N, CA, C, O and CB atoms as a CASP TS submission, in Angstrom:
PFRMAT TS
TARGET T0000
AUTHOR 0000-0000-0000
METHOD Language model
MODEL 1
PARENT N/A
ATOM      1  N   UNK     1     -38.595   9.105  15.143  1.00  0.00           N
ATOM      2  CA  UNK     1     -38.286   9.896  16.313  1.00  0.00           C
ATOM      3  C   UNK     1     -37.064  10.749  16.002  1.00  0.00           C
ATOM      4  O   UNK     1     -36.054  10.248  15.507  1.00  0.00           O
ATOM      5  CB  UNK     1     -38.047   8.995  17.554  1.00  0.00           C
ATOM      6  N   UNK     2     -37.162  12.018  16.291  1.00  0.00           N
ATOM      7  CA  UNK     2     -36.078  12.952  16.035  1.00  0.00           C
ATOM      8  C   UNK     2     -35.196  13.066  17.268  1.00  0.00           C
ATOM      9  O   UNK     2     -35.697  13.202  18.384  1.00  0.00           O
ATOM     10  CB  UNK     2     -36.626  14.332  15.631  1.00  0.00           C
ATOM     11  N   UNK     3     -33.903  13.013  17.072  1.00  0.00           N
ATOM     12  CA  UNK     3     -32.958  13.140  18.183  1.00  0.00           C
ATOM     13  C   UNK     3     -32.494  14.583  18.240  1.00  0.00           C
ATOM     14  O   UNK     3     -32.140  15.181  17.224  1.00  0.00           O
ATOM     15  CB  UNK     3     -31.742  12.165  18.023  1.00  0.00           C
ATOM     16  N   UNK     4     -32.504  15.135  19.456  1.00  0.00           N
ATOM     17  CA  UNK     4     -32.129  16.525  19.641  1.00  0.00           C
ATOM     18  C   UNK     4     -30.992  16.618  20.636  1.00  0.00           C
ATOM     19  O   UNK     4     -30.993  15.923  21.652  1.00  0.00           O
ATOM     20  CB  UNK     4     -33.326  17.359  20.109  1.00  0.00           C
ATOM     21  N   UNK     5     -30.031  17.467  20.355  1.00  0.00           N
ATOM     22  CA  UNK     5     -28.949  17.693  21.304  1.00  0.00           C
ATOM     23  C   UNK     5     -29.475  18.579  22.429  1.00  0.00           C
ATOM     24  O   UNK     5     -30.124  19.596  22.185  1.00  0.00           O
ATOM     25  CB  UNK     5     -27.710  18.343  20.607  1.00  0.00           C
ATOM     26  N   UNK     6     -29.184  18.176  23.665  1.00  0.00           N
ATOM     27  CA  UNK     6     -29.629  18.968  24.816  1.00  0.00           C
ATOM     28  C   UNK     6     -28.555  18.901  25.890  1.00  0.00           C
ATOM     29  O   UNK     6     -27.820  17.919  25.991  1.00  0.00           O
ATOM     30  CB  UNK     6     -31.003  18.455  25.367  1.00  0.00           C
ATOM     31  N   UNK     7     -28.474  19.941  26.676  1.00  0.00           N
ATOM     32  CA  UNK     7     -27.477  19.963  27.744  1.00  0.00           C
ATOM     33  C   UNK     7     -27.893  19.017  28.862  1.00  0.00           C
ATOM     34  O   UNK     7     -29.065  18.672  29.008  1.00  0.00           O
ATOM     35  CB  UNK     7     -27.290  21.396  28.290  1.00  0.00           C
ATOM     36  N   UNK     8     -26.910  18.612  29.639  1.00  0.00           N
ATOM     37  CA  UNK     8     -27.182  17.709  30.758  1.00  0.00           C
ATOM     38  C   UNK     8     -28.136  18.358  31.754  1.00  0.00           C
ATOM     39  O   UNK     8     -29.009  17.687  32.303  1.00  0.00           O
ATOM     40  CB  UNK     8     -25.873  17.308  31.459  1.00  0.00           C
ATOM     41  N   UNK     9     -27.977  19.647  31.990  1.00  0.00           N
ATOM     42  CA  UNK     9     -28.851  20.346  32.938  1.00  0.00           C
ATOM     43  C   UNK     9     -30.299  20.333  32.448  1.00  0.00           C
ATOM     44  O   UNK     9     -31.229  20.148  33.233  1.00  0.00           O
ATOM     45  CB  UNK     9     -28.372  21.800  33.145  1.00  0.00           C
ATOM     46  N   UNK    10     -30.476  20.530  31.149  1.00  0.00           N
ATOM     47  CA  UNK    10     -31.834  20.522  30.589  1.00  0.00           C
ATOM     48  C   UNK    10     -32.460  19.135  30.713  1.00  0.00           C
ATOM     49  O   UNK    10     -33.619  19.003  31.106  1.00  0.00           O
ATOM     50  CB  UNK    10     -31.814  20.966  29.108  1.00  0.00           C
ATOM     51  N   UNK    11     -31.684  18.098  30.375  1.00  0.00           N
ATOM     52  CA  UNK    11     -32.200  16.733  30.478  1.00  0.00           C
ATOM     53  C   UNK    11     -32.539  16.380  31.916  1.00  0.00           C
ATOM     54  O   UNK    11     -33.574  15.767  32.180  1.00  0.00           O
ATOM     55  CB  UNK    11     -31.187  15.735  29.923  1.00  0.00           C
ATOM     56  N   UNK    12     -31.673  16.764  32.849  1.00  0.00           N
ATOM     57  CA  UNK    12     -31.918  16.479  34.262  1.00  0.00           C
ATOM     58  C   UNK    12     -33.184  17.170  34.739  1.00  0.00           C
ATOM     59  O   UNK    12     -34.012  16.561  35.417  1.00  0.00           O
ATOM     60  CB  UNK    12     -30.723  16.919  35.116  1.00  0.00           C
ATOM     61  N   UNK    13     -33.337  18.442  34.387  1.00  0.00           N
ATOM     62  CA  UNK    13     -34.522  19.194  34.810  1.00  0.00           C
ATOM     63  C   UNK    13     -35.792  18.560  34.248  1.00  0.00           C
ATOM     64  O   UNK    13     -36.787  18.416  34.958  1.00  0.00           O
ATOM     65  CB  UNK    13     -34.418  20.667  34.361  1.00  0.00           C
ATOM     66  N   UNK    14     -35.753  18.180  32.964  1.00  0.00           N
ATOM     67  CA  UNK    14     -36.931  17.570  32.343  1.00  0.00           C
ATOM     68  C   UNK    14     -37.256  16.215  32.971  1.00  0.00           C
ATOM     69  O   UNK    14     -38.419  15.927  33.255  1.00  0.00           O
ATOM     70  CB  UNK    14     -36.711  17.406  30.836  1.00  0.00           C
ATOM     71  N   UNK    15     -36.241  15.387  33.188  1.00  0.00           N
ATOM     72  CA  UNK    15     -36.477  14.065  33.770  1.00  0.00           C
ATOM     73  C   UNK    15     -36.956  14.160  35.211  1.00  0.00           C
ATOM     74  O   UNK    15     -37.814  13.379  35.624  1.00  0.00           O
ATOM     75  CB  UNK    15     -35.209  13.227  33.703  1.00  0.00           C
ATOM     76  N   UNK    16     -36.424  15.095  35.981  1.00  0.00           N
ATOM     77  CA  UNK    16     -36.891  15.274  37.358  1.00  0.00           C
ATOM     78  C   UNK    16     -38.345  15.721  37.376  1.00  0.00           C
ATOM     79  O   UNK    16     -39.125  15.285  38.223  1.00  0.00           O
ATOM     80  CB  UNK    16     -36.013  16.295  38.101  1.00  0.00           C
ATOM     81  N   UNK    17     -38.704  16.583  36.448  1.00  0.00           N
ATOM     82  CA  UNK    17     -40.087  17.053  36.385  1.00  0.00           C
ATOM     83  C   UNK    17     -41.021  15.902  36.040  1.00  0.00           C
ATOM     84  O   UNK    17     -42.061  15.729  36.676  1.00  0.00           O
ATOM     85  CB  UNK    17     -40.231  18.186  35.353  1.00  0.00           C
ATOM     86  N   UNK    18     -40.654  15.118  35.039  1.00  0.00           N
ATOM     87  CA  UNK    18     -41.532  14.025  34.597  1.00  0.00           C
ATOM     88  C   UNK    18     -41.577  12.906  35.630  1.00  0.00           C
ATOM     89  O   UNK    18     -42.654  12.515  36.080  1.00  0.00           O
ATOM     90  CB  UNK    18     -41.060  13.469  33.244  1.00  0.00           C
ATOM     91  N   UNK    19     -40.405  12.389  36.006  1.00  0.00           N
ATOM     92  CA  UNK    19     -40.367  11.203  36.860  1.00  0.00           C
ATOM     93  C   UNK    19     -40.456  11.546  38.339  1.00  0.00           C
ATOM     94  O   UNK    19     -41.010  10.766  39.113  1.00  0.00           O
ATOM     95  CB  UNK    19     -39.103  10.420  36.599  1.00  0.00           C
ATOM     96  N   UNK    20     -39.929  12.684  38.749  1.00  0.00           N
ATOM     97  CA  UNK    20     -39.988  13.076  40.154  1.00  0.00           C
ATOM     98  C   UNK    20     -41.401  13.436  40.574  1.00  0.00           C
ATOM     99  O   UNK    20     -41.938  12.864  41.523  1.00  0.00           O
ATOM    100  CB  UNK    20     -39.058  14.248  40.414  1.00  0.00           C
ATOM    101  N   UNK    21     -42.003  14.383  39.870  1.00  0.00           N
ATOM    102  CA  UNK    21     -43.364  14.814  40.200  1.00  0.00           C
ATOM    103  C   UNK    21     -44.348  13.692  39.898  1.00  0.00           C
ATOM    104  O   UNK    21     -45.264  13.441  40.682  1.00  0.00           O
ATOM    105  CB  UNK    21     -43.744  16.093  39.414  1.00  0.00           C
ATOM    106  N   UNK    22     -44.167  13.020  38.773  1.00  0.00           N
ATOM    107  CA  UNK    22     -45.045  11.907  38.424  1.00  0.00           C
ATOM    108  C   UNK    22     -44.951  10.784  39.426  1.00  0.00           C
ATOM    109  O   UNK    22     -45.957  10.152  39.748  1.00  0.00           O
ATOM    110  CB  UNK    22     -44.718  11.388  37.048  1.00  0.00           C
ATOM    111  N   UNK    23     -43.759  10.525  39.925  1.00  0.00           N
ATOM    112  CA  UNK    23     -43.561   9.464  40.907  1.00  0.00           C
ATOM    113  C   UNK    23     -44.179   9.784  42.253  1.00  0.00           C
ATOM    114  O   UNK    23     -44.465   8.879  43.038  1.00  0.00           O
ATOM    115  CB  UNK    23     -42.099   9.198  41.082  1.00  0.00           C
ATOM    116  N   UNK    24     -44.387  11.058  42.527  1.00  0.00           N
ATOM    117  CA  UNK    24     -45.014  11.459  43.792  1.00  0.00           C
ATOM    118  C   UNK    24     -46.532  11.509  43.636  1.00  0.00           C
ATOM    119  O   UNK    24     -47.255  11.074  44.533  1.00  0.00           O
ATOM    120  CB  UNK    24     -44.475  12.835  44.258  1.00  0.00           C
ATOM    121  N   UNK    25     -47.019  12.026  42.530  1.00  0.00           N
ATOM    122  CA  UNK    25     -48.453  12.248  42.331  1.00  0.00           C
ATOM    123  C   UNK    25     -49.193  10.970  41.942  1.00  0.00           C
ATOM    124  O   UNK    25     -50.277  10.707  42.463  1.00  0.00           O
ATOM    125  CB  UNK    25     -48.669  13.304  41.265  1.00  0.00           C
ATOM    126  N   UNK    26     -48.632  10.182  41.046  1.00  0.00           N
ATOM    127  CA  UNK    26     -49.327   9.002  40.507  1.00  0.00           C
ATOM    128  C   UNK    26     -49.743   8.004  41.585  1.00  0.00           C
ATOM    129  O   UNK    26     -50.874   7.519  41.538  1.00  0.00           O
ATOM    130  CB  UNK    26     -48.442   8.305  39.501  1.00  0.00           C
ATOM    131  N   UNK    27     -48.885   7.672  42.556  1.00  0.00           N
ATOM    132  CA  UNK    27     -49.337   6.722  43.582  1.00  0.00           C
ATOM    133  C   UNK    27     -50.547   7.228  44.371  1.00  0.00           C
ATOM    134  O   UNK    27     -51.439   6.443  44.692  1.00  0.00           O
ATOM    135  CB  UNK    27     -48.200   6.426  44.541  1.00  0.00           C
ATOM    136  N   UNK    28     -50.592   8.507  44.684  1.00  0.00           N
ATOM    137  CA  UNK    28     -51.726   9.047  45.428  1.00  0.00           C
ATOM    138  C   UNK    28     -53.005   8.967  44.607  1.00  0.00           C
ATOM    139  O   UNK    28     -54.064   8.635  45.139  1.00  0.00           O
ATOM    140  CB  UNK    28     -51.457  10.494  45.839  1.00  0.00           C
ATOM    141  N   UNK    29     -52.915   9.266  43.319  1.00  0.00           N
ATOM    142  CA  UNK    29     -54.082   9.179  42.445  1.00  0.00           C
ATOM    143  C   UNK    29     -54.545   7.731  42.350  1.00  0.00           C
ATOM    144  O   UNK    29     -55.744   7.459  42.403  1.00  0.00           O
ATOM    145  CB  UNK    29     -53.761   9.740  41.039  1.00  0.00           C
ATOM    146  N   UNK    30     -53.602   6.800  42.209  1.00  0.00           N
ATOM    147  CA  UNK    30     -53.948   5.382  42.131  1.00  0.00           C
ATOM    148  C   UNK    30     -54.619   4.885  43.392  1.00  0.00           C
ATOM    149  O   UNK    30     -55.612   4.160  43.325  1.00  0.00           O
ATOM    150  CB  UNK    30     -52.718   4.559  41.860  1.00  0.00           C
ATOM    151  N   UNK    31     -54.090   5.266  44.541  1.00  0.00           N
ATOM    152  CA  UNK    31     -54.673   4.854  45.819  1.00  0.00           C
ATOM    153  C   UNK    31     -56.085   5.418  45.958  1.00  0.00           C
ATOM    154  O   UNK    31     -56.987   4.726  46.431  1.00  0.00           O
ATOM    155  CB  UNK    31     -53.789   5.320  46.999  1.00  0.00           C
ATOM    156  N   UNK    32     -56.277   6.667  45.548  1.00  0.00           N
ATOM    157  CA  UNK    32     -57.601   7.290  45.629  1.00  0.00           C
ATOM    158  C   UNK    32     -58.596   6.564  44.728  1.00  0.00           C
ATOM    159  O   UNK    32     -59.741   6.342  45.123  1.00  0.00           O
ATOM    160  CB  UNK    32     -57.523   8.778  45.242  1.00  0.00           C
ATOM    161  N   UNK    33     -58.168   6.192  43.517  1.00  0.00           N
ATOM    162  CA  UNK    33     -59.062   5.476  42.603  1.00  0.00           C
ATOM    163  C   UNK    33     -59.441   4.109  43.156  1.00  0.00           C
ATOM    164  O   UNK    33     -60.598   3.702  43.055  1.00  0.00           O
ATOM    165  CB  UNK    33     -58.406   5.318  41.230  1.00  0.00           C
ATOM    166  N   UNK    34     -58.480   3.394  43.741  1.00  0.00           N
ATOM    167  CA  UNK    34     -58.777   2.092  44.348  1.00  0.00           C
ATOM    168  C   UNK    34     -59.743   2.264  45.512  1.00  0.00           C
ATOM    169  O   UNK    34     -60.671   1.472  45.671  1.00  0.00           O
ATOM    170  CB  UNK    34     -57.480   1.399  44.826  1.00  0.00           C
ATOM    171  N   UNK    35     -59.529   3.297  46.327  1.00  0.00           N
ATOM    172  CA  UNK    35     -60.412   3.568  47.461  1.00  0.00           C
ATOM    173  C   UNK    35     -61.834   3.849  46.989  1.00  0.00           C
ATOM    174  O   UNK    35     -62.794   3.338  47.565  1.00  0.00           O
ATOM    175  CB  UNK    35     -59.885   4.752  48.280  1.00  0.00           C
ATOM    176  N   UNK    36     -61.968   4.664  45.938  1.00  0.00           N
ATOM    177  CA  UNK    36     -63.295   4.984  45.419  1.00  0.00           C
ATOM    178  C   UNK    36     -63.972   3.743  44.845  1.00  0.00           C
ATOM    179  O   UNK    36     -65.180   3.571  45.006  1.00  0.00           O
ATOM    180  CB  UNK    36     -63.201   6.076  44.349  1.00  0.00           C
ATOM    181  N   UNK    37     -63.207   2.875  44.177  1.00  0.00           N
ATOM    182  CA  UNK    37     -63.760   1.645  43.621  1.00  0.00           C
ATOM    183  C   UNK    37     -64.250   0.716  44.726  1.00  0.00           C
ATOM    184  O   UNK    37     -65.346   0.164  44.632  1.00  0.00           O
ATOM    185  CB  UNK    37     -62.716   0.932  42.759  1.00  0.00           C
ATOM    186  N   UNK    38     -63.450   0.542  45.764  1.00  0.00           N
ATOM    187  CA  UNK    38     -63.850  -0.322  46.875  1.00  0.00           C
ATOM    188  C   UNK    38     -65.084   0.224  47.586  1.00  0.00           C
ATOM    189  O   UNK    38     -65.960  -0.537  47.996  1.00  0.00           O
ATOM    190  CB  UNK    38     -62.698  -0.476  47.870  1.00  0.00           C
ATOM    191  N   UNK    39     -65.145   1.534  47.729  1.00  0.00           N
ATOM    192  CA  UNK    39     -66.301   2.161  48.369  1.00  0.00           C
ATOM    193  C   UNK    39     -67.550   1.996  47.497  1.00  0.00           C
ATOM    194  O   UNK    39     -68.632   1.715  48.013  1.00  0.00           O
ATOM    195  CB  UNK    39     -66.026   3.658  48.637  1.00  0.00           C
ATOM    196  N   UNK    40     -67.404   2.168  46.188  1.00  0.00           N
ATOM    197  CA  UNK    40     -68.547   2.036  45.281  1.00  0.00           C
ATOM    198  C   UNK    40     -69.085   0.608  45.263  1.00  0.00           C
ATOM    199  O   UNK    40     -70.286   0.400  45.093  1.00  0.00           O
ATOM    200  CB  UNK    40     -68.153   2.460  43.865  1.00  0.00           C
ATOM    201  N   UNK    41     -68.208  -0.369  45.435  1.00  0.00           N
ATOM    202  CA  UNK    41     -68.631  -1.773  45.433  1.00  0.00           C
ATOM    203  C   UNK    41     -69.067  -2.247  46.814  1.00  0.00           C
ATOM    204  O   UNK    41     -69.396  -3.419  47.000  1.00  0.00           O
ATOM    205  CB  UNK    41     -67.506  -2.654  44.924  1.00  0.00           C
ATOM    206  N   UNK    42     -69.069  -1.336  47.779  1.00  0.00           N
ATOM    207  CA  UNK    42     -69.467  -1.621  49.165  1.00  0.00           C
ATOM    208  C   UNK    42     -68.638  -2.747  49.781  1.00  0.00           C
ATOM    209  O   UNK    42     -69.155  -3.582  50.523  1.00  0.00           O
ATOM    210  CB  UNK    42     -70.950  -1.987  49.220  1.00  0.00           C
ATOM    211  N   UNK    43     -67.351  -2.756  49.460  1.00  0.00           N
ATOM    212  CA  UNK    43     -66.445  -3.746  50.038  1.00  0.00           C
ATOM    213  C   UNK    43     -65.781  -3.222  51.306  1.00  0.00           C
ATOM    214  O   UNK    43     -65.052  -3.945  51.985  1.00  0.00           O
ATOM    215  CB  UNK    43     -65.382  -4.146  49.021  1.00  0.00           C
ATOM    216  N   UNK    44     -66.043  -1.962  51.611  1.00  0.00           N
ATOM    217  CA  UNK    44     -65.459  -1.353  52.811  1.00  0.00           C
ATOM    218  C   UNK    44     -66.578  -0.940  53.732  1.00  0.00           C
ATOM    219  O   UNK    44     -66.324  -0.402  54.809  1.00  0.00           O
ATOM    220  CB  UNK    44     -64.560  -0.135  52.458  1.00  0.00           C
TER
END
């Protein structure tokens, strides 16, 4: 793994994009997949 020097602003922007957006989108996708699975198995 190569280590790169980056400014704090750049690191913050990158981490917010990855973890902020991912933290908002991933739960909705997971809930939708569980809902589709339960519906397909006729458990609902």
